[in-house]
N, C-alpha and C positions, 0 to 999 in steps of 0.2 A: 756354555755361551752363544747367544741367539746371532746370526750375520746379521749383516746390515740389512740386507734383500728382505731375511723371515721376520726380522720386525719390522721395516717396513709393510710386509706383506699382512702383519695378523693386525696392525692397527690400520691399513685401507679396508680388511675386515671387519672391526669393532664396527670402524663407521658408518658401513656397508649395515650393519644388523641398528644401529642406533636409527639412520635416517630411511629403514624399510620402511614401508609406505603400510597401512595396517587393508586387508583383502576391502573388497569392495561391499560384498558382504557384511564384514562387521563395520564398514561405514556407514553404510544405509541402517542398520539396527541400532548404531549407538545416534541414528539422528530421528529413527523413526519410535524407539522405546519409550525416553521421554512425552511425546504427544499422546502415545497410549496412555502412559499410567495420568497425564493432565486429564482426559477426555475420563477415564477410569474413574478418578477424586472426581471429576464433576459433574458424572450422571451419581456418583454415589451421594454429592450432597444434597444435589436435587430430590433425590430417593429421597433422601431424610427429612427432606422440606416436606417435604407428602407425606409424612410418616407422621410428621407433628401436628398435622392437622390444623394447620397454622390458616388453609382455606381448604372447603371443603374437594374433592379428587374433580368435583364436574368443573369446578371453578378452574381450578391448577390441576393439572395432569400430569402424571407420572410419567417415567420413561415406557410402563408398557403399557401405557394405551396410545403416548406421544408417538413410538417408534412404528409402530402396527400402522397409522397412520401417511407418515412421513413415508413406507414403504410401500403403501394403497397411492397414493401422490404421486410417486417416482413411477410409478410404469404408467402414468396416463399422459399422451402427446402432447395434451395443453402443458403439465407441467416442463418438459423440455423448449419446449415454445416461449415460455413465459422467464427462465432461466434466460433463455438466451438472447432475447428483448431485451432484458436489463442489463445483463454484460452489454449488448451493443449499447445502450444509451450510456453506459460507466466508457465504457471505451472510445464514443466520438465526444462526449465533454470532456473526458482527461488527455484526449488529443490535440483539442484548442487549446486547455490548460496549457498544453507543456509549449506550445510553440508560444502564446504570451507568453507566459510567466517566463518565459527566458531572454526574449526581446526585451522585454521592462526590465528584468532582473537586470542584463546584461549593461542596457544603457544607463540604471539608476550606478550599478555601481562603478562605473567609471567618467561619469558625465558629472559633476558637483553639483550643480545647476541642479541636475532630476534630483540628486540625492536632496536637498535641502529640501524642496519642491514638494516631491513625492515622496519620500523615504519613508516619513512616519505614516502616512496614510494607508500604504501596503499592508505594516502591522495592522490598523486600524480596520482594513479590510479583513484580514485576518481572523479578527478575533469576534466579527461578527459572526451572529449562529445565521446559519442558512435560511431557516425559516421568513427571519426577517426580510431576507429579499422575495420572495413568491408574493406579497402584494402586488410590489410592483412589476413582478414577470407576467404575473397572471390580465395586471392592465393593458405591459406591453403584447407580450405574445398570446394573449390571451387560454386557454386550460388544453395545452398542445404540448408539442415536443421543445418546440421552442422555448418555452417557458421552462422548462427541467432542464435543458441544454444549457439555458442559459445561467441557474440556482448551481448546476455545477461545473462551470465555467469557471464562477467568480467565487465557488469553495474552494479549487483546488489552483488557480493561479497566483495568488497569493502567497502560500506557500512553496512551489516553485520558486519562483523570482525571491523568497526572499532566503531561499537553499543557494542561489546562485551570486546573491549580494554577497552571502554570508563567507561562500567558499572564496569568491575574489578578494574581499578585506584580507584572506588571511593565506594569499599566496604571499610568498615572503620574498621579497623587493631584491636577496640576492637571487630567484631568478629569472625576475625582471631584468636588472640588469646585465647577466648573462647571456640573455638573450639579445639583448641589443646587441652586446659584443659581437653575438655569433651573427649580426644581420636581421634579426627581427624587429619588421617596425608596421606600425598601425594592425591592420588585421589580420600580419602570419604572428605579433605576440600575440594576441589571440588565440587564432591558432593553435600554433604551437607550444605555448607558455604558457597563457592565461587557464582556457578552456581546462587543459590535463593537468592543472594543476587543480583546478577548481573543482574537481570531480567526482571526489567523495563527498563534499559538500552538497554537489548536485544530486547526486542518488541521495540521501539523503531529505533533500529538498522536495525530490518525486516520490518516495516513499509517504510523506508528509502530508502532499497536495494529493495522492491517489485514496488516503484515507480519510482527507475532506469530501473528496468527490463521490466517495460512496457513501457515506453519511449526507452528502446534499440527496445526493439521487434517492436515497429512501424516501428524505423528507417529503421530498417531490412528488414520488408515488403513491405515498401518503395522501396526502393533499390536491395534487391536481393527476385525478384521474381519467385517463381518456378509455370512452367506450372503445371496447374491440381491440384495445393497446395494454394489455396488464399488462404491469409488472409482476417483481416481487410485494412489494410494498402494497401492490394494490388486493394480493391474495392473503395476505396478512388482515389488511381492513375488511375483504369480506367474511376470512373466515369469522372474524372478530364480530361482525355484524349479526351473522349465523350464525354466534355461540357455539361454534364448533373449533372449544380452545383446542384441542388435540391438533387439528389441524393449524390452525395460528401459531403453535409453540413450533409445529415443524415446519413449518418458512421459516421460522425464523433461525429456526438450526440450518434451512438450508445457506439463510444468508452470511453465518457465521462460517460455516465451511469454505464458502468463496473465500470471504475473506480471510483466513487461513490462509487459503490456499494460495490466493494471489500475492499474500504476504512474501509467503516462501520464495517465489519467484522473485522480489525484492532483497529477500535478505541473500539470496543463493551470490543475484547479481553485486550486491554491495560488497559481499565474502569473496567473489573473484575477483574486482576491481580491489581494494583490499590487499589480496594477494598479490595483483602484478605490479602492486607501488611498493610492495615489501613490508605493507603494515600484518600480515597473517602469511607466518609462517608456514602451519598445517593447517 
C-alpha cells in the first residue's frame, strides 16, 4: 500500500511527464518538415507539367533551368537592392494603412451614425480590385512612388478596418459591463477592455490587410514602372519583355518566398496572442 506522500509524488511525476514540452529541435523540425514536403510536391508537380510538353520548355522552363537562373540573379547586388526597395514600399504603404484602418475601424465600430453612413462602403472598397485604382492614381500622382503608395493603402486599409469592426462587434457585453463597474469610462474602456478583447480579430485583419497590400504593390510595380526605381514587379515584366522566362519565374519564386516568410511572422504573432488569451495550449 502506497503512502499518501508517495502517491502524490507519483501523480506529480505523471503530470510533469504529460506536460513536458518537446525539445526545441523537435519543435523546429515539426514546423519545418511540412513546409519542405509541400515545396518538394510543388516542384515535382511543376516538373510533371514540363514533362507533359503542354508548352515548349523555352516558354515554360522547368526547375533545372529556373533554379540556376535564380542563383545567378541572387549573386548580383542589383537583386538585393530591388528586393529591399519592394519591401520598403510595402512596409511604408502598410504602415499608413494600419494607422488609417485602425482609426476608421474604431470610429465606425463605436459610432452608430458612422456605421450606417460608411460601414457598407468599407466592404465595397475592400472588394474593389487594386488595378481599378491605378488610372486615378496615375492621374493624381503621376507615375511615381505616390501612385504605388496610394494603391497599397487603399488595398490594405479596408481589410484592417473590417478586422477591427468585427473584433469590437464580438466583444462580450459582460466584459463591457465589468469594465464600467471597475471604473473604465470613455477612452479607458477602449484601452483596457475593447482593444484587448478585439486583438485576435484585429491581428486577423492585419494579416489579411498585408495580403491585399502585397497584391496591390505587385500590381503597382507592374503598371507604374519608375525609371531607376525597379522593384520585383518590374523585374518580372522586364524578364517577360526580354523573353527570359527562367528569370521571370525566378522573380516569381522570390515573390512567393517573401510572401511565405512574412505570413509566418503573422502566424507566429497570432499563435502568441491566442496562447496568451488561453485559446491555444500547446
